N, C-alpha and C positions, 0 to 999 in steps of 0.2 A: 300422197299418194295410197296413202290408207282407205280413201275412198272407191280404190279400184278392187273391186271383191275377188275376193280369192281365184274362183274359176275364171274371172277373164285375164288375171295375171299371168295363171298358167297357159292357156290360150294363147295370151302373147310370145309368154317364152317358149313357148314350143314354135311359133312361128318362125322370127325372128330372134336371134341372142344376141341383145343389145347390153349395154352396161347404163341400164337402168333399175332402181331401188324394186320396181315392180318385180324384177326377175331375183331377188333377193330377199325378199320376201319387203322389203320397205325397213326402212330402219336403220340399216346395216352399213357398216363403214366398206366392207370387201367389196372389189371392184370383179363385176362378173365379165370377162373374155373368151373368146371365140374356143382359146385354147380349152378352158376349161372342158368344154365336151368332149374333148381325147382324152386317152389316159391310156398309159404304156400297162396291156394286159400284163404282160408279164413282172413286173413290181409288184401288181394286188393280186392278182390270180393265187390260191391258195395259199398264201401267207397270211396267217393271222394278223391282226389289226387290231391293240390292242388298247384299253389306258385304262387306269386308275385315276376316280373321279371319285373329288371330297365334295360331299355333300354337307353345307353345314345346319344346326338344328333350326327348325321350321322350316317352312316350304321354299324347296332350291332346286335348283337344278346345277347340269355340269356337262358340257359338251368337250367332243372333240373330233376329229376333220377324219374321213377315210378317204381310199382311191376306190371307187368302185369302177369293176371292169364291166362291161356291157351287161346289163341283167338278162338281156336277152341271150346272149352264149353262157352265161354262168348262176348257178344256181348261188345261196349263199346261208348260212349258219350266223347267227347270234347268240349267244351264251352273256348270259349276265350272273353275277354273282352276288352278294348283298347280303348284310348282316338281316336274321329273321325275324328282327324288331322294328325293321323299313319295308316298305312298301314305297316302292318304284316302281316305274311308270318308265320305258323307251320306248321313242318312234326318233325315224332318221329323217332328215331335212335334205333332198336334195340339190343340187347346184341351183335349179329351175323351176327350185319352188315346190315340189310336188312333196307331200307327208306322206313317210311310212308307217305308220303305228307295227310297233315290232311288238310288244309287250306290253298288257293294258295295268299289269299287276303282278308281285314277286308273289301275289297270294294267289292265281293262277295256280290252280291243282294242274291242270292237262299237261302245262309246259313246265311247273318248278316244283323241286324237290324237295325235301329240307335233309340236309348232312349239318346234324350240330347244331351252334348256331348260326347254320347259313342259309338262307335258299339258293339252289341253282337253280335258270332257268335254260333252258335248250329251245328255241325255232328254227326250223329249218324251212327256209322258202324256197320256192320253186324258180324257173324261169321268168321275171316280169320283163316280157317283150315290150310292153309299152313306155318302161322304166331307158333312161340313157348312162351310160357313163359319165363317168366324171368326179367332181370333190365332192363329198356329201359328209352330213355334218350328222353325227351322234348325240342326242339328246336324251340323258337322264334326270329325271326327274320325283322329286317327293313332296307329299304332300302336309306334312305335318311331322312331327315327332325329333328325336333327337338327332345330333348327326351321325353320317353314314357315309364310309367307303363303299365304292362299286365298283365293282372291276368286269367291264364289259369287252367281248372280243367280238371282231365280223370277220370271217373268214369265208372268202369267194370260192366255189369249188367247179375244178373244171370237169363236164361231163366225162367218165367211162370213153375212151372211142375220137374223144373232139381234137380232130388233127388240126386244123387251118388256124387257130386262135387270135382269134378275130377279135 
């Protein structure tokens, strides 16, 4: 399935939800089921979903899963805390194959600030009507350098006055 280009895989996943490797980015042993497209909004909305990710020395990455309510109805914040000695990037992979670039680098002066020996980065994301609810995977990556512990938090926010709880 690697020969299918990414845009084709995303288009296929958008049209019909099937349990095929193209929908999970290929090579994954996880299964995609139609129920993954639905999420209990009350469980995920406004509760921080946090992980402590350990990245070994050298090029490495670590991941954790979150439950995303409908991004068309909820904005979200992502906070990343990492050692100042590490240059970390963060992406989110949705259950249907879309990749959201969250943070290119903890060296980004607009999103990050240094507090002692730690970089703290906060990015706020608006409503994303083209994205879908479900199980998403947060991926922190390091290109090189010493081992690092990264704390990543994703919080979905219900807008003020939002009543219908979609």
